[in-house]
C-alpha positions as a Python dict, from the first residue, in 0.01 Angstrom:
ca = {
    (1, 'M'): (0, 0, 0),
    (2, 'P'): (175, 324, -95),
    (3, 'R'): (-34, 612, -221),
    (4, 'L'): (69, 806, -531),
    (5, 'A'): (92, 1184, -536),
    (6, 'A'): (173, 1428, -813),
    (7, 'N'): (400, 1720, -743),
    (8, 'I'): (198, 1980, -933),
    (9, 'S'): (473, 2237, -902),
    (10, 'H'): (656, 2019, -1158),
    (11, 'L'): (398, 1795, -1327),
    (12, 'F'): (136, 1921, -1571),
    (13, 'P'): (335, 2235, -1661),
    (14, 'E'): (120, 2257, -1975),
    (15, 'L'): (-169, 2368, -1751),
    (16, 'P'): (-226, 2661, -1513),
    (17, 'L'): (-165, 2561, -1151),
    (18, 'M'): (-528, 2546, -1044),
    (19, 'Q'): (-616, 2315, -1334),
    (20, 'R'): (-345, 2069, -1236),
    (21, 'F'): (-550, 1928, -947),
    (22, 'A'): (-814, 1785, -1180),
    (23, 'A'): (-545, 1662, -1420),
    (24, 'A'): (-368, 1480, -1138),
    (25, 'R'): (-691, 1311, -1030),
    (26, 'A'): (-771, 1212, -1389),
    (27, 'A'): (-425, 1057, -1422),
    (28, 'G'): (-485, 833, -1121),
    (29, 'F'): (-311, 1020, -839),
    (30, 'E'): (-465, 1028, -492),
    (31, 'G'): (-277, 1331, -365),
    (32, 'V'): (-70, 1630, -468),
    (33, 'E'): (239, 1812, -350),
    (34, 'I'): (283, 2186, -392),
    (35, 'L'): (631, 2311, -315),
    (36, 'F'): (552, 2668, -215),
    (37, 'P'): (176, 2735, -222),
    (38, 'Y'): (184, 3051, -16),
    (39, 'D'): (101, 3298, -297),
    (40, 'V'): (-234, 3124, -349),
    (41, 'P'): (-510, 3182, -93),
    (42, 'A'): (-552, 2868, 117),
    (43, 'A'): (-927, 2876, 52),
    (44, 'E'): (-867, 2833, -323),
    (45, 'I'): (-643, 2532, -268),
    (46, 'R'): (-893, 2383, -23),
    (47, 'E'): (-1167, 2422, -284),
    (48, 'A'): (-956, 2245, -547),
    (49, 'L'): (-873, 1961, -309),
    (50, 'D'): (-1237, 1917, -214),
    (51, 'A'): (-1354, 1928, -577),
    (52, 'T'): (-1115, 1650, -678),
    (53, 'G'): (-1102, 1443, -362),
    (54, 'L'): (-724, 1478, -350),
    (55, 'A'): (-518, 1496, -33),
    (56, 'L'): (-237, 1744, 17),
    (57, 'A'): (61, 1514, 66),
    (58, 'L'): (340, 1766, 123),
    (59, 'V'): (450, 2127, 106),
    (60, 'N'): (785, 2296, 164),
    (61, 'A'): (855, 2549, 438),
    (62, 'P'): (952, 2810, 529),
    (63, 'P'): (848, 3022, 230),
    (64, 'K'): (1119, 3144, -5),
    (65, 'S'): (1058, 3499, 114),
    (66, 'V'): (1211, 3420, 454),
    (67, 'A'): (1528, 3251, 328),
    (68, 'P'): (1758, 3424, 582),
    (69, 'D'): (1557, 3261, 860),
    (70, 'H'): (1594, 2901, 747),
    (71, 'P'): (1650, 2681, 1052),
    (72, 'A'): (2017, 2587, 1007),
    (73, 'V'): (2131, 2948, 977),
    (74, 'P'): (2279, 3063, 1311),
    (75, 'G'): (2079, 3351, 1454),
    (76, 'S'): (1763, 3243, 1271),
    (77, 'E'): (1567, 3134, 1577),
    (78, 'D'): (1325, 3425, 1616),
    (79, 'G'): (1269, 3469, 1245),
    (80, 'F'): (1222, 3097, 1185),
    (81, 'Q'): (970, 3064, 1465),
    (82, 'A'): (772, 3362, 1339),
    (83, 'A'): (775, 3229, 983),
    (84, 'M'): (667, 2881, 1085),
    (85, 'K'): (381, 3013, 1298),
    (86, 'E'): (251, 3188, 986),
    (87, 'V'): (304, 2871, 781),
    (88, 'L'): (112, 2658, 1028),
    (89, 'D'): (-174, 2909, 1035),
    (90, 'Y'): (-187, 2915, 653),
    (91, 'L'): (-178, 2534, 628),
    (92, 'A'): (-433, 2463, 901),
    (93, 'P'): (-731, 2437, 660),
    (94, 'L'): (-524, 2236, 411),
    (95, 'A'): (-403, 1965, 653),
    (96, 'P'): (-91, 1854, 465),
    (97, 'D'): (33, 1510, 560),
    (98, 'A'): (392, 1638, 575),
    (99, 'I'): (583, 1964, 578),
    (100, 'H'): (934, 1944, 435),
    (101, 'V'): (1155, 2177, 637),
    (102, 'M'): (1412, 2347, 412),
    (103, 'T'): (1731, 2387, 615),
    (104, 'G'): (1899, 2675, 431),
    (105, 'F'): (2247, 2750, 298),
    (106, 'T'): (2522, 2727, 558),
    (107, 'S'): (2764, 2475, 707),
    (108, 'G'): (2944, 2373, 1025),
    (109, 'I'): (2869, 2244, 1372),
    (110, 'E'): (2707, 2571, 1484),
    (111, 'A'): (2465, 2538, 1195),
    (112, 'E'): (2384, 2180, 1293),
    (113, 'D'): (2327, 2281, 1654),
    (114, 'T'): (2099, 2565, 1541),
    (115, 'L'): (1903, 2331, 1318),
    (116, 'V'): (1857, 2077, 1597),
    (117, 'D'): (1729, 2343, 1836),
    (118, 'N'): (1490, 2488, 1577),
    (119, 'L'): (1355, 2147, 1478),
    (120, 'R'): (1296, 2053, 1841),
    (121, 'W'): (1098, 2372, 1888),
    (122, 'L'): (897, 2307, 1570),
    (123, 'A'): (823, 1943, 1650),
    (124, 'E'): (699, 2040, 1994),
    (125, 'A'): (501, 2341, 1865),
    (126, 'A'): (297, 2115, 1631),
    (127, 'P'): (321, 1762, 1775),
    (128, 'E'): (47, 1621, 1548),
    (129, 'Q'): (213, 1746, 1228),
    (130, 'L'): (471, 1537, 1043),
    (131, 'F'): (785, 1725, 941),
    (132, 'T'): (1050, 1587, 708),
    (133, 'L'): (1415, 1645, 623),
    (134, 'E'): (1539, 1586, 269),
    (135, 'P'): (1903, 1585, 158),
    (136, 'L'): (1952, 1785, -162),
    (137, 'N'): (2252, 1749, -389),
    (138, 'L'): (2504, 2032, -397),
    (139, 'G'): (2512, 2047, -774),
    (140, 'D'): (2152, 2166, -782),
    (141, 'Q'): (2166, 2353, -451),
    (142, 'P'): (2524, 2480, -393),
    (143, 'G'): (2593, 2542, -27),
    (144, 'Y'): (2275, 2373, 98),
    (145, 'F'): (2320, 2250, 453),
    (146, 'M'): (2125, 1922, 440),
    (147, 'C'): (2333, 1762, 166),
    (148, 'D'): (2367, 1393, 256),
    (149, 'Y'): (2172, 1117, 423),
    (150, 'D'): (2423, 1053, 700),
    (151, 'L'): (2382, 1413, 813),
    (152, 'A'): (2004, 1384, 797),
    (153, 'L'): (2004, 1073, 1014),
    (154, 'R'): (2238, 1232, 1267),
    (155, 'V'): (2020, 1542, 1296),
    (156, 'M'): (1708, 1331, 1333),
    (157, 'D'): (1873, 1128, 1608),
    (158, 'R'): (1969, 1446, 1791),
    (159, 'V'): (1623, 1600, 1758),
    (160, 'A'): (1466, 1272, 1871),
    (161, 'R'): (1104, 1366, 1812),
    (162, 'P'): (853, 1118, 1666),
    (163, 'N'): (702, 1367, 1420),
    (164, 'L'): (1030, 1431, 1238),
    (165, 'G'): (1098, 1184, 957),
    (166, 'L'): (1320, 1132, 655),
    (167, 'Q'): (1221, 1224, 302),
    (168, 'F'): (1379, 991, 43),
    (169, 'D'): (1427, 1116, -312),
    (170, 'S'): (1548, 880, -585),
    (171, 'Y'): (1705, 1162, -783),
    (172, 'H'): (1893, 1334, -501),
    (173, 'S'): (2001, 1009, -336),
    (174, 'Q'): (2149, 883, -663),
    (175, 'V'): (2332, 1209, -731),
    (176, 'I'): (2463, 1244, -375),
    (177, 'H'): (2563, 886, -297),
    (178, 'G'): (2579, 714, -637),
    (179, 'D'): (2329, 436, -565),
    (180, 'A'): (1969, 523, -483),
    (181, 'L'): (1879, 161, -415),
    (182, 'A'): (2162, 119, -162),
    (183, 'V'): (2055, 440, 11),
    (184, 'W'): (1696, 317, 31),
    (185, 'Q'): (1803, -16, 177),
    (186, 'R'): (2001, 167, 445),
    (187, 'V'): (1747, 431, 545),
    (188, 'A'): (1408, 271, 469),
    (189, 'P'): (1297, 233, 834),
    (190, 'R'): (1331, 610, 884),
    (191, 'V'): (1152, 720, 564),
    (192, 'R'): (813, 891, 597),
    (193, 'H'): (783, 1032, 243),
    (194, 'I'): (921, 931, -99),
    (195, 'Q'): (979, 1138, -412),
    (196, 'L'): (1065, 999, -755),
    (197, 'G'): (1277, 1150, -1028),
    (198, 'A'): (1546, 1013, -1258),
    (199, 'P'): (1896, 1153, -1298),
    (200, 'P'): (2072, 1317, -1466),
    (201, 'A'): (1802, 1576, -1545),
    (202, 'R'): (1530, 1490, -1290),
    (203, 'T'): (1292, 1340, -1543),
    (204, 'E'): (1034, 1061, -1520),
    (205, 'P'): (1145, 718, -1394),
    (206, 'R'): (1235, 478, -1673),
    (207, 'L'): (1252, 105, -1614),
    (208, 'D'): (1467, 40, -1920),
    (209, 'Q'): (1744, 298, -1892),
    (210, 'G'): (1934, 533, -1663),
    (211, 'P'): (2157, 496, -1358),
    (212, 'V'): (1873, 412, -1118),
    (213, 'D'): (1735, 58, -1136),
    (214, 'F'): (1376, 162, -1075),
    (215, 'A'): (1240, -191, -1108),
    (216, 'A'): (1466, -301, -822),
    (217, 'L'): (1392, 16, -623),
    (218, 'F'): (1016, -30, -659),
    (219, 'A'): (1048, -393, -550),
    (220, 'A'): (1254, -291, -247),
    (221, 'I'): (1001, -27, -148),
    (222, 'E'): (721, -283, -171),
    (223, 'A'): (920, -542, 26),
    (224, 'S'): (985, -290, 303),
    (225, 'G'): (616, -251, 379),
    (226, 'Y'): (628, 126, 326),
    (227, 'D'): (272, 258, 307),
    (228, 'G'): (314, 635, 287),
    (229, 'W'): (308, 872, -9),
    (230, 'I'): (520, 816, -318),
    (231, 'S'): (526, 1141, -510),
    (232, 'A'): (624, 1209, -870),
    (233, 'E'): (854, 1511, -854),
    (234, 'Y'): (1012, 1554, -1194),
    (235, 'G'): (1003, 1749, -1517),
    (236, 'P'): (828, 1540, -1784),
    (237, 'T'): (1016, 1489, -2110),
    (238, 'T'): (684, 1448, -2290),
    (239, 'A'): (461, 1724, -2423),
    (240, 'K'): (177, 1594, -2209),
    (241, 'T'): (248, 1482, -1854),
    (242, 'E'): (14, 1184, -1895),
    (243, 'D'): (254, 1037, -2150),
    (244, 'S'): (533, 1029, -1888),
    (245, 'L'): (341, 812, -1640),
    (246, 'G'): (428, 463, -1764),
    (247, 'W'): (620, 398, -1442),
    (248, 'M'): (297, 405, -1240),
    (249, 'A'): (181, 67, -1364),
    (250, 'A'): (508, -96, -1258),
    (251, 'L'): (487, 59, -912),
    (252, 'T'): (128, -42, -848),
    (253, 'A'): (137, -388, -1013),
}
């Protein structure tokens, strides 16, 4: 059965970050995501995880401060490796289930070749750690390299390492390809992490409106046998995040 995580970089914005762990647990989540935790001492995050019994489902890497050394940028090899060694050291006590590798802003076959080489190095440097690739839509991230699911699958096939998986996002897949459900049905066997958000403004899933048929998507996820994390990564439209969580009952029914 899938496990539910709260992306506390987005959810519970009414609370300071370190109070969001307890709020996520109280709301029924088993894990949390933090997009870029690196400004917070790892010991503080570990303490919050231990106090709540939450798992750390996912973080992003490399940190924003090393943007020129993202792995698809030609010439990034030395900088990317140095940054990721620091990331892995920082994350060691936190044991995230997955690290989403941000590819950077570039394009072309040289960029793809660079990304493949860097991901092979990373997968081999930390063979027990799961890494993920997530396509992001170009409206939100102009010029982002990993911008569609076909590209993600091709890169994964070229890297060919078992600890590199696909990250499926209902919001981005709908915006990029026009049908999140069809994307899921095509890529489900490769997915190792799921994020939920509803277009057009990346808000909470709604079963009764919007371009994504979340009832059908949730049924398809269940039918696939997926048992990894499903993370809420959206901006709540409600004053309190708890009031945006009606979708959870439909997903876990």
